[in-house]
C-alpha positions, -999 to +999 in steps of 0.1 A: -187-521-890-203-495-912-213-462-898-248-462-885-249-499-884-267-515-854-245-537-831-268-565-821-243-580-797-245-549-774-268-553-745-288-524-731-276-510-697-291-526-667-312-501-645-298-517-613-263-510-625-271-474-631-279-468-595-246-486-585-227-464-609-242-433-594-234-444-559-198-452-569-195-419-587-208-401-556-183-419-534-154-409-558-166-373-557-167-374-519-132-389-517-118-363-542-133-335-521-116-349-490-083-352-508-085-316-519-093-305-484-064-324-469-040-310-496-051-274-489-048-279-452-013-294-456-002-266-479-015-240-454+002-258-425+036-260-443+035-223-453+027-213-417+057-234-404+080-219-430+070-183-421+073-190-384+107-205-384+125-185-411+136-151-399+140-122-423+176-117-435+182-087-456+220-086-458+251-107-451+258-087-419+224-098-405+232-134-416+266-133-399+249-119-367+224-148-366+246-177-377+282-165-372+311-161-396+324-191-415+355-208-400+374-208-432+386-174-444+398-167-479+436-161-480+467-170-499+472-202-479+436-214-483+434-232-516+397-242-514+384-207-513+386-180-540+411-153-532+420-120-549+458-120-552+479-089-546+495-073-576+529-088-582+540-076-616+559-045-622+553-023-652+587-013-664+594+024-668+604+039-701+619+070-716+609+084-749+635+085-777+637+123-775+639+121-737+610+144-731+587+118-716+596+094-689+575+067-671+586+054-637+586+017-628+556+008-607+534-021-596+507-032-619+471-024-610+458-058-622+447-083-597+444-120-603+415-140-589+426-174-578+395-196-580+391-220-551+382-257-554+350-252-534+337-226-559+311-238-584 
């Protein structure tokens, strides 16, 4: 078709259909309003439930008071939890060549973190 050409196969809208379209559109608008009202009511209800059942916990001590301590404790024998190992290496002492400085043998200050299998 050329721009501005008249389409002779197109029929004009029926006036009876216009009122049906308006009624259907009004029914859709009413249903949409009901859906919006239900959604806002549901959202309000869910937030009220969350606020009423979740207590405020500000620290781990408060958490442990409410729910108790975990059964598993981190330690050298618990391979599933992370554990900070005790220093096991010794730093060897040394004496300077002119024997004016000496360093004693002592334990290293480094600590190894053994990562547990349950740690992400």
